[in-house]
C-alpha positions in Angstrom: -0.2 -0.2 0.0 1.2 3.5 -1.0 0.9 6.3 1.4 0.9 10.1 -0.1 1.5 13.0 1.8 -1.5 15.0 2.5 -1.7 18.8 1.4 -3.6 20.0 4.6 -3.7 19.1 7.8 -5.9 20.7 10.8 -3.7 22.1 13.9 -5.4 19.8 16.2 -3.9 16.8 14.2 -0.8 18.1 14.0 -0.4 19.5 18.0 0.8 16.0 20.1 2.5 14.7 16.6 5.9 12.8 17.8 9.0 14.0 16.0 12.2 12.0 15.4 15.5 12.8 14.0 17.1 10.7 11.1 18.7 8.3 13.4 14.9 7.6 14.4 15.4 8.6 17.8 12.4 10.3 19.6 12.6 13.9 20.1 9.7 14.9 21.6 6.0 16.4 20.7 4.7 19.3 19.1 3.0 21.3 21.5 1.7 24.1 19.3 2.0 25.9 16.6 2.8 29.8 15.9 0.9 31.5 13.0 2.3 34.5 11.4 -0.9 36.6 11.1 0.5 38.8 8.4 1.5 36.3 5.9 -0.8 33.1 7.1 2.3 30.9 7.4 3.0 28.7 9.9 6.3 30.0 11.5 7.1 27.9 14.2 6.1 24.9 15.7 6.9 24.5 19.3 8.4 21.2 20.4 8.7 19.6 23.8 11.7 17.6 24.7 13.1 16.1 27.9 11.4 16.0 31.1 9.4 13.2 32.6 5.7 13.0 31.9 5.1 16.6 31.1 7.3 18.0 34.0 10.7 19.8 33.2 10.2 19.8 29.2 11.9 22.4 27.7 10.2 24.0 24.9 12.1 24.9 21.2 10.1 26.8 18.5 11.2 24.9 15.6 11.2 26.6 12.2 8.3 24.8 10.5 10.5 24.6 7.1 13.0 22.5 9.1 10.1 19.7 9.9 9.1 17.3 7.4 6.2 14.9 7.8 6.7 11.1 7.6 3.1 10.2 6.9 3.8 6.9 7.4 4.7 6.5 10.8 2.6 10.0 11.5 5.0 12.0 13.1 7.5 14.7 11.8 11.1 14.5 11.3 13.9 17.4 12.3 17.2 16.6 10.9 19.0 17.7 14.2 21.0 15.0 16.8 19.5 14.9 20.1 22.8 17.0 21.8 22.2 19.7 19.2 18.8 20.0 20.1 19.6 19.9 23.9 21.8 23.0 23.1 19.4 25.0 21.3 17.5 27.9 22.2 14.9 27.3 24.2 12.3 28.2 26.8 9.8 26.9 29.6 6.1 26.8 29.2 6.1 29.8 31.6 8.6 32.2 30.0 8.0 32.3 26.5 9.8 34.7 24.0 9.0 37.5 21.8 8.0 35.3 18.8 7.2 37.9 16.7 10.6 39.7 17.2 12.5 39.1 13.9 16.0 39.5 15.3 15.1 36.5 17.8 13.3 34.7 14.8 16.4 35.2 12.8 18.7 33.6 15.4 16.0 30.6 15.5 16.1 29.8 12.1 19.8 30.2 11.7 20.3 27.5 14.2 18.6 25.6 12.2 20.2 26.3 9.0 17.0 27.5 7.4 16.5 30.7 5.9 14.1 33.3 7.4 10.9 33.6 5.0 10.4 37.3 5.9 
């Protein structure tokens, strides 16, 4: 049976999806999507990584283009090692950065080697 990648997914379908890397290591799951209201694009997926049973998780804003859908396994792939993700700029659930800041956004996109869309 051949699967194809869907062209549209609801945000509620994506929220909670697991994320793995190219080495098939689990990196966490998607907690939220941040939408750029001026362009209508998904700017970031908020990835939860680490911790245990939701406690001590660190959150990361991952540029949406850095993620690839693995439709067969119903998860996303992020081409980054666990160690590099551990050292990525992150935040906790009670202290979110100003995601509308273009300077902050450029730093995040550069960390993941993605060209900003703006």
